[in-house]
C-alpha positions as CSV (number, residue, x, y, z in Angstrom):
1,M,107.6,142.0,91.1
2,H,109.3,144.9,92.8
3,H,113.1,144.9,92.5
4,H,114.7,143.7,95.7
5,S,118.2,144.0,97.0
6,Q,120.2,140.7,97.3
7,G,119.9,141.1,101.1
8,M,116.2,141.3,100.9
9,A,115.9,138.3,98.6
10,A,118.0,136.3,101.0
11,C,115.8,137.4,104.0
12,I,112.6,136.5,102.2
13,E,114.0,133.1,101.4
14,A,115.1,132.6,105.1
15,C,111.7,133.7,106.4
16,T,109.9,131.4,104.0
17,A,112.2,128.4,104.9
18,C,111.7,129.1,108.6
19,A,107.9,129.3,108.3
20,R,107.9,126.0,106.6
21,T,110.3,124.4,109.0
22,C,108.5,125.6,112.1
23,L,105.1,124.3,110.8
24,E,106.5,121.0,109.7
25,E,108.3,120.4,112.9
26,A,105.4,121.5,115.1
27,L,102.8,119.4,113.3
28,G,105.0,116.5,112.4
29,H,107.9,115.9,114.8
30,C,106.6,117.6,117.9
31,L,103.0,116.2,117.9
32,E,104.5,112.7,117.3
33,A,107.3,113.0,119.8
34,G,105.0,114.0,122.7
35,G,106.4,115.0,126.1
36,R,108.0,118.4,126.3
37,H,107.5,118.7,122.5
38,V,103.7,119.1,123.0
39,E,103.8,121.7,125.8
40,P,101.1,124.2,124.7
41,A,103.5,127.2,125.0
42,H,106.1,125.5,122.8
43,I,103.6,124.6,120.0
44,R,102.1,128.1,120.2
45,L,105.5,129.8,119.9
46,M,106.4,127.6,116.9
47,I,103.1,128.4,115.1
48,A,103.5,132.1,116.0
49,C,107.0,132.1,114.6
50,A,105.8,130.5,111.4
51,E,103.1,133.2,111.0
52,M,105.5,136.0,111.8
53,C,108.0,134.7,109.2
54,K,105.2,134.5,106.5
55,A,104.1,138.0,107.4
56,S,107.6,139.4,107.3
57,A,108.3,137.9,103.9
58,A,105.0,139.3,102.6
59,I,105.8,142.8,103.9
60,M,109.2,142.7,102.4
61,A,107.7,141.7,99.0
62,T,105.6,144.9,99.1
63,G,108.7,147.1,98.9
64,S,107.5,149.2,101.8
65,D,109.9,150.5,104.4
66,A,107.5,149.0,107.0
67,H,109.6,145.8,106.6
68,R,112.1,147.2,109.1
69,H,109.5,146.8,111.9
70,S,108.3,143.4,110.8
71,C,111.8,142.2,110.4
72,R,112.8,143.4,113.9
73,A,109.8,141.6,115.4
74,C,110.5,138.5,113.3
75,A,114.1,138.4,114.5
76,E,113.0,138.5,118.2
77,I,110.3,135.8,117.7
78,C,112.8,133.6,115.8
79,E,115.4,134.0,118.6
80,A,112.8,133.0,121.2
81,C,111.7,130.0,119.1
82,A,115.3,128.9,118.6
83,A,115.9,129.1,122.3
84,D,112.8,127.2,123.2
85,C,113.5,124.5,120.5
86,E,117.0,124.1,122.0
87,R,115.4,123.7,125.5
88,V,113.0,121.0,124.3
89,G,115.9,119.2,122.5
90,D,116.2,117.1,119.3
91,M,115.0,120.1,117.2
92,D,118.2,121.0,115.3
93,A,116.4,121.8,112.0
94,C,114.1,124.3,113.7
95,V,116.9,125.9,115.8
96,S,119.0,126.3,112.6
97,A,116.2,127.8,110.5
98,C,115.2,130.2,113.3
99,R,118.8,131.4,113.8
100,T,119.4,131.9,110.1
101,C,116.1,133.8,109.8
102,A,116.9,135.9,112.8
103,A,120.3,136.9,111.5
104,E,118.9,137.8,108.1
105,C,116.0,139.8,109.6
106,R,118.4,141.7,111.9
107,K,120.3,142.9,108.7
108,M,117.0,144.1,107.1
109,A,115.9,145.8,110.3
110,A,119.1,147.8,110.6
């Protein structure tokens, strides 16, 4: 595998963890909780966030400078997802994973 900086390794880890958390929370917690948790826009944003995180991790793994663009987009989507999960409530795991990922991605996009 391509040699990564420590920062990139941390970002890949944060993206992978966020993708997993968003999917697990959307398909587990949210679908079972109902109400605001199953608003179509909320579920769609969570799934989009998971997909963006997976893509961002994969692009970083290539070693291409293109990761700056994917990381910037990923940070924005993670921030939107964190805000929406906060609005819905009772989604601390997702809010935390999204905020961590956004912060790591901002560093990689710089």
